[in-house]
GUMAR-668423 format. One record per residue (C-alpha): residue number from 1; residue in one letter; x negated, y, z. Coordinates in steps of 0.1 Angstrom, whole numbers, padded with zeros to 4 digits. Example, Ala and Ser with C-alpha at 12.3 -4.5 7.8 and 13.67 -1.06 7.14 Angstrom:
2
+-----+-----+-------+-------+-------+
:   n : res :     u :     v :     w :
+-----+-----+-------+-------+-------+
:   1 :   A : -0123 : -0045 :  0078 :
:   2 :   S : -0137 : -0011 :  0071 :
+-----+-----+-------+-------+-------+
end
This chain:
358
+-----+-----+-------+-------+-------+
:   n : res :     u :     v :     w :
+-----+-----+-------+-------+-------+
:   1 :   M :  0003 :  0002 :  0001 :
:   2 :   K : -0014 :  0032 : -0007 :
:   3 :   R : -0025 :  0057 :  0023 :
:   4 :   R :  0002 :  0084 :  0008 :
:   5 :   K :  0031 :  0060 :  0006 :
:   6 :   F :  0021 :  0049 :  0039 :
:   7 :   L :  0015 :  0077 :  0059 :
:   8 :   G :  0053 :  0089 :  0046 :
:   9 :   Q :  0067 :  0056 :  0059 :
:  10 :   T :  0052 :  0051 :  0098 :
:  11 :   G :  0038 :  0092 :  0103 :
:  12 :   L :  0006 :  0099 :  0117 :
:  13 :   A :  0023 :  0094 :  0150 :
:  14 :   G :  0029 :  0061 :  0144 :
:  15 :   I : -0007 :  0054 :  0131 :
:  16 :   L : -0022 :  0065 :  0163 :
:  17 :   A :  0004 :  0048 :  0182 :
:  18 :   A : -0006 :  0016 :  0166 :
:  19 :   G : -0041 :  0022 :  0175 :
:  20 :   A : -0052 :  0030 :  0140 :
:  21 :   A : -0078 :  0057 :  0134 :
:  22 :   P : -0067 :  0072 :  0102 :
:  23 :   T : -0095 :  0082 :  0075 :
:  24 :   V : -0083 :  0115 :  0063 :
:  25 :   I : -0085 :  0118 :  0025 :
:  26 :   A : -0112 :  0146 :  0016 :
:  27 :   Q : -0095 :  0179 :  0014 :
:  28 :   S : -0106 :  0212 :  0011 :
:  29 :   T : -0115 :  0230 :  0044 :
:  30 :   I : -0083 :  0253 :  0058 :
:  31 :   R : -0088 :  0272 :  0085 :
:  32 :   W : -0062 :  0288 :  0101 :
:  33 :   R : -0054 :  0316 :  0130 :
:  34 :   L : -0027 :  0312 :  0157 :
:  35 :   A : -0014 :  0345 :  0179 :
:  36 :   H : -0004 :  0336 :  0214 :
:  37 :   S :  0021 :  0356 :  0238 :
:  38 :   F :  0008 :  0345 :  0271 :
:  39 :   P : -0026 :  0356 :  0287 :
:  40 :   R : -0057 :  0330 :  0284 :
:  41 :   S : -0055 :  0329 :  0321 :
:  42 :   L : -0023 :  0307 :  0323 :
:  43 :   D : -0040 :  0276 :  0311 :
:  44 :   T : -0011 :  0255 :  0311 :
:  45 :   V :  0008 :  0274 :  0283 :
:  46 :   F : -0022 :  0286 :  0267 :
:  47 :   G : -0039 :  0254 :  0268 :
:  48 :   G : -0013 :  0237 :  0249 :
:  49 :   A : -0025 :  0258 :  0221 :
:  50 :   E : -0056 :  0249 :  0225 :
:  51 :   L : -0051 :  0215 :  0226 :
:  52 :   F : -0029 :  0217 :  0196 :
:  53 :   A : -0058 :  0231 :  0178 :
:  54 :   Q : -0084 :  0205 :  0190 :
:  55 :   R : -0061 :  0176 :  0180 :
:  56 :   V : -0056 :  0189 :  0146 :
:  57 :   S : -0097 :  0192 :  0142 :
:  58 :   E : -0098 :  0158 :  0151 :
:  59 :   L : -0078 :  0143 :  0135 :
:  60 :   S : -0085 :  0160 :  0100 :
:  61 :   G : -0118 :  0153 :  0106 :
:  62 :   G : -0130 :  0190 :  0112 :
:  63 :   K : -0115 :  0202 :  0077 :
:  64 :   F : -0085 :  0220 :  0093 :
:  65 :   T : -0091 :  0242 :  0124 :
:  66 :   I : -0070 :  0262 :  0139 :
:  67 :   S : -0087 :  0294 :  0158 :
:  68 :   V : -0066 :  0305 :  0189 :
:  69 :   H : -0066 :  0340 :  0199 :
:  70 :   G : -0050 :  0359 :  0229 :
:  71 :   P : -0021 :  0385 :  0228 :
:  72 :   G : -0040 :  0419 :  0219 :
:  73 :   E : -0067 :  0402 :  0201 :
:  74 :   L : -0048 :  0401 :  0167 :
:  75 :   V : -0015 :  0413 :  0173 :
:  76 :   P :  0004 :  0424 :  0204 :
:  77 :   P :  0023 :  0395 :  0226 :
:  78 :   F :  0054 :  0405 :  0215 :
:  79 :   G :  0043 :  0412 :  0176 :
:  80 :   V :  0034 :  0375 :  0172 :
:  81 :   L :  0066 :  0365 :  0152 :
:  82 :   D :  0066 :  0389 :  0128 :
:  83 :   A :  0028 :  0383 :  0121 :
:  84 :   A :  0038 :  0348 :  0114 :
:  85 :   R :  0067 :  0355 :  0094 :
:  86 :   D :  0049 :  0379 :  0072 :
:  87 :   G :  0015 :  0359 :  0069 :
:  88 :   T : -0004 :  0380 :  0093 :
:  89 :   V : -0017 :  0348 :  0107 :
:  90 :   E : -0005 :  0315 :  0099 :
:  91 :   C :  0008 :  0304 :  0135 :
:  92 :   T :  0019 :  0313 :  0170 :
:  93 :   H :  0024 :  0297 :  0197 :
:  94 :   T :  0055 :  0319 :  0219 :
:  95 :   A :  0089 :  0320 :  0238 :
:  96 :   S :  0117 :  0324 :  0213 :
:  97 :   N :  0137 :  0340 :  0237 :
:  98 :   F :  0112 :  0375 :  0238 :
:  99 :   F :  0127 :  0382 :  0205 :
: 100 :   A :  0167 :  0375 :  0213 :
: 101 :   G :  0170 :  0412 :  0202 :
: 102 :   K :  0168 :  0405 :  0166 :
: 103 :   D :  0196 :  0374 :  0173 :
: 104 :   E :  0208 :  0360 :  0200 :
: 105 :   T :  0201 :  0326 :  0188 :
: 106 :   F :  0160 :  0328 :  0195 :
: 107 :   A :  0172 :  0328 :  0232 :
: 108 :   L :  0184 :  0292 :  0228 :
: 109 :   N :  0148 :  0278 :  0239 :
: 110 :   G :  0161 :  0284 :  0273 :
: 111 :   I :  0190 :  0301 :  0288 :
: 112 :   P :  0206 :  0300 :  0324 :
: 113 :   F :  0218 :  0271 :  0338 :
: 114 :   G :  0207 :  0255 :  0302 :
: 115 :   M :  0192 :  0224 :  0297 :
: 116 :   S :  0163 :  0202 :  0312 :
: 117 :   F :  0132 :  0191 :  0294 :
: 118 :   R :  0145 :  0158 :  0288 :
: 119 :   Q :  0176 :  0171 :  0281 :
: 120 :   M :  0164 :  0195 :  0255 :
: 121 :   N :  0143 :  0166 :  0238 :
: 122 :   A :  0172 :  0147 :  0235 :
: 123 :   W :  0190 :  0174 :  0221 :
: 124 :   Q :  0166 :  0181 :  0193 :
: 125 :   Y :  0149 :  0147 :  0184 :
: 126 :   Q :  0182 :  0124 :  0188 :
: 127 :   G :  0206 :  0153 :  0186 :
: 128 :   N :  0205 :  0181 :  0156 :
: 129 :   G :  0191 :  0206 :  0178 :
: 130 :   L :  0157 :  0208 :  0157 :
: 131 :   E :  0176 :  0209 :  0125 :
: 132 :   L :  0195 :  0237 :  0133 :
: 133 :   M :  0172 :  0257 :  0148 :
: 134 :   R :  0148 :  0251 :  0118 :
: 135 :   E :  0178 :  0261 :  0097 :
: 136 :   F :  0180 :  0290 :  0119 :
: 137 :   Y :  0142 :  0299 :  0117 :
: 138 :   R :  0140 :  0298 :  0082 :
: 139 :   D :  0157 :  0329 :  0076 :
: 140 :   Y :  0123 :  0344 :  0091 :
: 141 :   N :  0100 :  0320 :  0068 :
: 142 :   I :  0088 :  0300 :  0100 :
: 143 :   I :  0092 :  0262 :  0108 :
: 144 :   S :  0093 :  0255 :  0144 :
: 145 :   F :  0078 :  0227 :  0163 :
: 146 :   P :  0087 :  0221 :  0199 :
: 147 :   M :  0053 :  0227 :  0220 :
: 148 :   G :  0051 :  0229 :  0254 :
: 149 :   N :  0079 :  0233 :  0283 :
: 150 :   T :  0074 :  0248 :  0323 :
: 151 :   G :  0106 :  0227 :  0334 :
: 152 :   V :  0128 :  0244 :  0360 :
: 153 :   Q :  0111 :  0276 :  0367 :
: 154 :   M :  0112 :  0294 :  0400 :
: 155 :   G :  0135 :  0324 :  0408 :
: 156 :   G :  0108 :  0348 :  0410 :
: 157 :   W :  0091 :  0370 :  0437 :
: 158 :   Y :  0106 :  0396 :  0455 :
: 159 :   R :  0095 :  0422 :  0478 :
: 160 :   E :  0124 :  0425 :  0501 :
: 161 :   E :  0146 :  0396 :  0511 :
: 162 :   I :  0177 :  0391 :  0491 :
: 163 :   G :  0208 :  0381 :  0516 :
: 164 :   S :  0236 :  0387 :  0491 :
: 165 :   L :  0247 :  0404 :  0457 :
: 166 :   S :  0248 :  0433 :  0473 :
: 167 :   D :  0209 :  0433 :  0475 :
: 168 :   L :  0205 :  0433 :  0443 :
: 169 :   Q :  0222 :  0466 :  0429 :
: 170 :   G :  0197 :  0490 :  0413 :
: 171 :   L :  0169 :  0465 :  0418 :
: 172 :   K :  0143 :  0466 :  0391 :
: 173 :   L :  0136 :  0429 :  0378 :
: 174 :   R :  0110 :  0419 :  0352 :
: 175 :   V :  0126 :  0389 :  0336 :
: 176 :   S :  0119 :  0371 :  0309 :
: 177 :   G :  0143 :  0373 :  0276 :
: 178 :   L :  0175 :  0393 :  0267 :
: 179 :   I :  0199 :  0366 :  0276 :
: 180 :   S :  0186 :  0362 :  0314 :
: 181 :   G :  0184 :  0400 :  0312 :
: 182 :   Q :  0217 :  0406 :  0304 :
: 183 :   V :  0232 :  0383 :  0328 :
: 184 :   Y :  0213 :  0396 :  0355 :
: 185 :   E :  0223 :  0430 :  0347 :
: 186 :   Q :  0257 :  0421 :  0353 :
: 187 :   L :  0249 :  0411 :  0387 :
: 188 :   G :  0234 :  0448 :  0395 :
: 189 :   V :  0200 :  0444 :  0382 :
: 190 :   V :  0180 :  0467 :  0360 :
: 191 :   P :  0161 :  0443 :  0338 :
: 192 :   Q :  0126 :  0449 :  0326 :
: 193 :   S :  0106 :  0436 :  0298 :
: 194 :   I :  0071 :  0433 :  0304 :
: 195 :   P :  0042 :  0411 :  0287 :
: 196 :   G :  0027 :  0383 :  0315 :
: 197 :   G : -0010 :  0403 :  0315 :
: 198 :   E :  0005 :  0434 :  0325 :
: 199 :   I :  0029 :  0420 :  0354 :
: 200 :   Y :  0009 :  0423 :  0384 :
: 201 :   Q :  0000 :  0458 :  0380 :
: 202 :   A :  0036 :  0470 :  0378 :
: 203 :   L :  0045 :  0451 :  0406 :
: 204 :   E :  0018 :  0462 :  0425 :
: 205 :   K :  0024 :  0498 :  0419 :
: 206 :   G :  0055 :  0497 :  0427 :
: 207 :   T :  0074 :  0498 :  0390 :
: 208 :   I :  0093 :  0469 :  0395 :
: 209 :   D :  0106 :  0456 :  0428 :
: 210 :   A :  0107 :  0417 :  0420 :
: 211 :   V :  0093 :  0394 :  0393 :
: 212 :   E :  0100 :  0360 :  0376 :
: 213 :   L :  0073 :  0345 :  0354 :
: 214 :   S :  0072 :  0307 :  0358 :
: 215 :   G :  0063 :  0287 :  0386 :
: 216 :   P :  0039 :  0281 :  0416 :
: 217 :   Y :  0010 :  0273 :  0392 :
: 218 :   D :  0014 :  0302 :  0367 :
: 219 :   D :  0026 :  0327 :  0394 :
: 220 :   E : -0003 :  0320 :  0419 :
: 221 :   K : -0028 :  0326 :  0387 :
: 222 :   L : -0015 :  0361 :  0384 :
: 223 :   G : -0016 :  0368 :  0417 :
: 224 :   F :  0022 :  0376 :  0426 :
: 225 :   Y :  0022 :  0365 :  0463 :
: 226 :   K : -0005 :  0391 :  0471 :
: 227 :   V :  0018 :  0418 :  0467 :
: 228 :   A :  0054 :  0403 :  0469 :
: 229 :   K :  0059 :  0376 :  0497 :
: 230 :   N :  0095 :  0364 :  0492 :
: 231 :   Y :  0094 :  0334 :  0467 :
: 232 :   Y :  0132 :  0324 :  0456 :
: 233 :   F :  0145 :  0295 :  0440 :
: 234 :   P :  0160 :  0275 :  0416 :
: 235 :   G :  0152 :  0296 :  0387 :
: 236 :   W :  0188 :  0294 :  0373 :
: 237 :   H :  0181 :  0327 :  0349 :
: 238 :   D :  0161 :  0299 :  0327 :
: 239 :   G :  0170 :  0263 :  0330 :
: 240 :   S :  0136 :  0252 :  0315 :
: 241 :   P :  0126 :  0273 :  0290 :
: 242 :   Q :  0105 :  0258 :  0257 :
: 243 :   V :  0076 :  0272 :  0244 :
: 244 :   D :  0076 :  0268 :  0207 :
: 245 :   L :  0046 :  0266 :  0176 :
: 246 :   F :  0064 :  0288 :  0149 :
: 247 :   V :  0043 :  0282 :  0117 :
: 248 :   N :  0046 :  0305 :  0085 :
: 249 :   L :  0067 :  0286 :  0059 :
: 250 :   D :  0044 :  0297 :  0029 :
: 251 :   A :  0015 :  0285 :  0049 :
: 252 :   Y :  0028 :  0251 :  0057 :
: 253 :   D :  0042 :  0242 :  0023 :
: 254 :   A :  0007 :  0248 :  0012 :
: 255 :   L : -0003 :  0218 :  0035 :
: 256 :   P : -0015 :  0187 :  0019 :
: 257 :   E :  0010 :  0160 :  0034 :
: 258 :   E : -0014 :  0143 :  0056 :
: 259 :   Y : -0022 :  0175 :  0075 :
: 260 :   K :  0016 :  0184 :  0076 :
: 261 :   A :  0018 :  0150 :  0094 :
: 262 :   I : -0014 :  0163 :  0116 :
: 263 :   V :  0005 :  0191 :  0127 :
: 264 :   A :  0035 :  0172 :  0138 :
: 265 :   A :  0015 :  0151 :  0155 :
: 266 :   A : -0007 :  0174 :  0174 :
: 267 :   A :  0023 :  0196 :  0184 :
: 268 :   M :  0040 :  0167 :  0197 :
: 269 :   Q :  0009 :  0158 :  0220 :
: 270 :   A :  0007 :  0192 :  0232 :
: 271 :   H :  0043 :  0195 :  0244 :
: 272 :   V :  0041 :  0167 :  0262 :
: 273 :   G :  0010 :  0176 :  0277 :
: 274 :   V :  0021 :  0212 :  0286 :
: 275 :   M :  0050 :  0198 :  0306 :
: 276 :   A :  0026 :  0171 :  0322 :
: 277 :   R :  0004 :  0198 :  0335 :
: 278 :   Y :  0029 :  0218 :  0349 :
: 279 :   D :  0043 :  0189 :  0368 :
: 280 :   G :  0012 :  0178 :  0379 :
: 281 :   L :  0000 :  0211 :  0390 :
: 282 :   N :  0029 :  0230 :  0406 :
: 283 :   P :  0032 :  0207 :  0434 :
: 284 :   P : -0006 :  0217 :  0453 :
: 285 :   A : -0003 :  0252 :  0442 :
: 286 :   L :  0032 :  0255 :  0461 :
: 287 :   R :  0015 :  0240 :  0491 :
: 288 :   R : -0014 :  0269 :  0488 :
: 289 :   L :  0009 :  0295 :  0484 :
: 290 :   V :  0028 :  0284 :  0514 :
: 291 :   A : -0001 :  0284 :  0532 :
: 292 :   E : -0012 :  0321 :  0519 :
: 293 :   G :  0021 :  0336 :  0536 :
: 294 :   T :  0047 :  0330 :  0508 :
: 295 :   K :  0080 :  0325 :  0523 :
: 296 :   L :  0105 :  0301 :  0504 :
: 297 :   H :  0141 :  0314 :  0502 :
: 298 :   R :  0169 :  0295 :  0482 :
: 299 :   F :  0194 :  0319 :  0465 :
: 300 :   P :  0224 :  0326 :  0481 :
: 301 :   R :  0249 :  0306 :  0465 :
: 302 :   E :  0271 :  0337 :  0460 :
: 303 :   I :  0241 :  0353 :  0434 :
: 304 :   V :  0241 :  0316 :  0418 :
: 305 :   E :  0277 :  0317 :  0414 :
: 306 :   A :  0280 :  0351 :  0399 :
: 307 :   G :  0252 :  0341 :  0380 :
: 308 :   Y :  0269 :  0310 :  0358 :
: 309 :   S :  0301 :  0331 :  0355 :
: 310 :   A :  0285 :  0361 :  0340 :
: 311 :   A :  0264 :  0336 :  0318 :
: 312 :   T :  0297 :  0315 :  0310 :
: 313 :   D :  0315 :  0349 :  0296 :
: 314 :   L :  0285 :  0363 :  0283 :
: 315 :   Y :  0281 :  0330 :  0259 :
: 316 :   A :  0317 :  0335 :  0248 :
: 317 :   D :  0315 :  0370 :  0238 :
: 318 :   I :  0283 :  0361 :  0218 :
: 319 :   S :  0301 :  0335 :  0201 :
: 320 :   A :  0327 :  0358 :  0189 :
: 321 :   R :  0306 :  0379 :  0171 :
: 322 :   N :  0274 :  0362 :  0161 :
: 323 :   P :  0283 :  0330 :  0137 :
: 324 :   R :  0246 :  0319 :  0138 :
: 325 :   W :  0246 :  0317 :  0178 :
: 326 :   K :  0282 :  0300 :  0177 :
: 327 :   K :  0267 :  0274 :  0154 :
: 328 :   V :  0238 :  0262 :  0173 :
: 329 :   Y :  0250 :  0267 :  0209 :
: 330 :   E :  0282 :  0247 :  0202 :
: 331 :   S :  0260 :  0218 :  0196 :
: 332 :   Y :  0240 :  0227 :  0224 :
: 333 :   A :  0270 :  0230 :  0249 :
: 334 :   A :  0283 :  0198 :  0238 :
: 335 :   F :  0254 :  0181 :  0242 :
: 336 :   Q :  0244 :  0193 :  0275 :
: 337 :   K :  0280 :  0184 :  0288 :
: 338 :   D :  0268 :  0145 :  0277 :
: 339 :   Q :  0237 :  0149 :  0293 :
: 340 :   N :  0252 :  0164 :  0326 :
: 341 :   L :  0275 :  0133 :  0329 :
: 342 :   W :  0251 :  0109 :  0324 :
: 343 :   F :  0220 :  0127 :  0346 :
: 344 :   G :  0244 :  0132 :  0371 :
: 345 :   I :  0252 :  0098 :  0377 :
: 346 :   A :  0219 :  0082 :  0371 :
: 347 :   E :  0190 :  0108 :  0379 :
: 348 :   A :  0206 :  0129 :  0405 :
: 349 :   G :  0217 :  0096 :  0421 :
: 350 :   L :  0184 :  0081 :  0424 :
: 351 :   N :  0168 :  0112 :  0432 :
: 352 :   S :  0188 :  0127 :  0458 :
: 353 :   F :  0184 :  0096 :  0480 :
: 354 :   V :  0141 :  0092 :  0474 :
: 355 :   Q :  0138 :  0129 :  0476 :
: 356 :   S :  0156 :  0127 :  0511 :
: 357 :   K :  0130 :  0107 :  0525 :
: 358 :   N :  0103 :  0127 :  0517 :
+-----+-----+-------+-------+-------+
end
């Protein structure tokens, strides 16, 4: 069987799983540039892009290389989507909800009270989620590959304790994404959009009163605990946000088929690797933060209930005026309903018991 036909039938990931080392057909050297939205100091998510680039080089025998650039090195952190669309860079690794101002559909990588990492994977790879999102992204001249997830986040760092909904009135909170910001706004919060590398200074100077970014490991790296001691959970504002590899469609279409398979396989490895790093690194980071004086708080139930009500109303409003969102969200919501039925029986049933023993 010819190699190209074999690759087309099994995929590179299948070859690797079978233990065979592919011999790459000689190709002209290809060099791409990847622009990142997150600072290098976040070795979890930024490290996912570095792992992706490393695997692409290894699987291509060094003939396909991708240089990874931090925010501001090539384009601003929130300029990466336009750069990938226009071909200024060949690809970017970013959180799509940063760009919901262009269209709310970008926010469906992670929304308030959204699906978990595993549920998102099932929707994308077993359902029609990836197909729907790629159809949407095609209008922006990009093709998407899931490439990491933080898992359920923390609710953020607050200078003052939050005891009720009234404590949120007028509070300036750095929050990721338009949708999460709009939900918080309904609770009286004044949402702020600030790139990751600039948040600490804003919190330290009092420009903002609180910040949500990720979870213990990333938050510790950025030092938020030094200026705000109250750490809230759960991160209902962004259930389990995914980061994606966005590839300029013209650059992707120009790749040989073998290299397209390499991109898919390397992105999948990074996708799983980023989540594994978060799950492995967050527990010890949380212990260190508590040892440093961090005070853990569960959000008052009235805040979470109000957030859920505001989110539900917002999704209905967007569906009524944005057909692109409606098409994807209807699939997302229906899939999530079935997932919650299953996870509520199997996962929650076992986890609640096991966690009660620790």
